[in-house]
Residue frames as qw, qx, qy, qz and C-alpha x, y, z in Angstrom:
[[0.600, -0.152, -0.750, 0.233, 112.11, 66.17, 47.58],
 [0.004, -0.135, 0.432, -0.892, 111.44, 69.05, 49.95],
 [0.613, -0.198, -0.142, -0.751, 107.69, 68.50, 49.59],
 [0.772, -0.125, -0.622, -0.030, 108.07, 64.88, 50.74],
 [0.430, -0.048, -0.603, 0.670, 109.90, 65.91, 53.91],
 [0.218, -0.134, 0.160, -0.953, 107.33, 68.65, 54.45],
 [0.707, -0.155, -0.275, -0.633, 104.35, 66.31, 54.08],
 [0.584, 0.044, -0.799, 0.132, 105.72, 63.29, 55.93],
 [0.060, 0.007, -0.696, 0.715, 105.18, 64.50, 59.54],
 [0.525, 0.048, 0.156, -0.835, 101.51, 65.50, 59.04],
 [0.744, 0.097, -0.535, -0.388, 100.78, 62.22, 57.27],
 [0.451, 0.061, -0.824, 0.338, 102.42, 60.20, 60.04],
 [0.148, 0.015, 0.543, -0.827, 100.51, 62.15, 62.69],
 [0.649, 0.062, -0.138, -0.746, 97.22, 61.64, 60.83],
 [0.703, 0.062, -0.696, -0.129, 97.82, 57.88, 60.65],
 [0.278, 0.030, -0.771, 0.572, 98.75, 57.74, 64.34],
 [0.347, 0.009, 0.298, -0.889, 95.71, 59.80, 65.32],
 [0.731, 0.046, -0.374, -0.568, 93.43, 57.51, 63.32],
 [0.593, 0.052, -0.790, 0.147, 94.96, 54.45, 64.99],
 [0.035, 0.019, -0.650, 0.759, 94.40, 55.94, 68.44],
 [0.540, 0.038, 0.064, -0.839, 90.76, 56.78, 67.67],
 [0.744, 0.061, -0.572, -0.342, 90.11, 53.29, 66.27],
 [0.428, 0.046, -0.810, 0.400, 91.67, 51.70, 69.35],
 [0.190, -0.005, 0.479, -0.857, 89.54, 53.88, 71.65],
 [0.671, 0.051, -0.161, -0.722, 86.35, 52.99, 69.81],
 [0.702, 0.072, -0.700, -0.109, 87.14, 49.26, 69.82],
 [0.320, 0.025, -0.774, 0.546, 87.85, 49.28, 73.55],
 [0.362, -0.189, 0.169, -0.897, 84.50, 50.89, 74.43],
 [0.818, -0.122, -0.222, -0.516, 82.41, 47.73, 74.22],
 [0.477, 0.237, -0.830, 0.168, 82.71, 44.19, 75.49],
 [0.639, -0.438, -0.631, 0.039, 81.93, 42.20, 78.63],
 [0.392, -0.167, -0.402, 0.810, 83.74, 44.65, 80.89],
 [0.154, -0.238, -0.150, -0.947, 81.38, 47.41, 79.77],
 [0.608, -0.448, -0.522, -0.396, 78.37, 45.47, 81.06],
 [0.644, -0.358, -0.523, 0.428, 80.03, 44.93, 84.44],
 [0.232, -0.014, -0.161, 0.959, 80.96, 48.60, 84.71],
 [0.335, -0.341, -0.324, -0.816, 77.44, 49.66, 83.77],
 [0.670, -0.459, -0.574, -0.100, 75.96, 47.31, 86.38],
 [0.532, -0.256, -0.427, 0.685, 78.30, 48.68, 89.05],
 [0.022, 0.106, 0.015, 0.994, 77.40, 52.27, 88.20],
 [0.496, -0.410, -0.472, -0.602, 73.69, 51.43, 88.21],
 [0.659, -0.421, -0.587, 0.208, 74.03, 49.83, 91.65],
 [0.359, -0.159, -0.287, 0.874, 75.83, 52.87, 93.07],
 [0.177, -0.213, -0.206, -0.939, 73.27, 55.24, 91.58],
 [0.589, -0.441, -0.576, -0.356, 70.40, 53.17, 92.93],
 [0.596, -0.402, -0.529, 0.451, 71.87, 53.06, 96.44],
 [0.192, -0.043, -0.114, 0.974, 72.53, 56.80, 96.32],
 [0.343, -0.326, -0.383, -0.793, 68.96, 57.45, 95.18],
 [0.644, -0.482, -0.587, -0.092, 67.50, 55.28, 97.94],
 [0.505, -0.283, -0.407, 0.707, 69.73, 56.94, 100.54],
 [0.013, 0.113, 0.068, 0.991, 68.59, 60.34, 99.31],
 [0.496, -0.378, -0.429, -0.654, 64.91, 59.38, 99.53],
 [0.552, -0.260, -0.747, 0.264, 65.21, 57.60, 102.90],
 [0.122, -0.144, -0.447, 0.875, 65.10, 60.73, 105.11],
 [0.397, -0.092, -0.223, -0.885, 61.88, 61.85, 103.40],
 [0.642, -0.237, -0.681, -0.260, 60.22, 58.51, 104.22],
 [0.475, -0.264, -0.663, 0.515, 61.19, 58.73, 107.91],
 [0.020, -0.051, -0.198, 0.979, 60.15, 62.35, 108.17],
 [0.434, -0.190, -0.407, -0.781, 56.63, 61.73, 106.90]]
């Protein structure tokens, strides 16, 4: 029975780790992802236009 008590913690940790990874992967998609992507794209676009604006005024 010593081998059971020796193997139980690693098995439990492996199952818990797998559950965490599966939960993370499942939560990556969805409608919220599209909204977050749109918000990031808008910020990047405004930052890019602000960065290029001084060049346009200087020319």
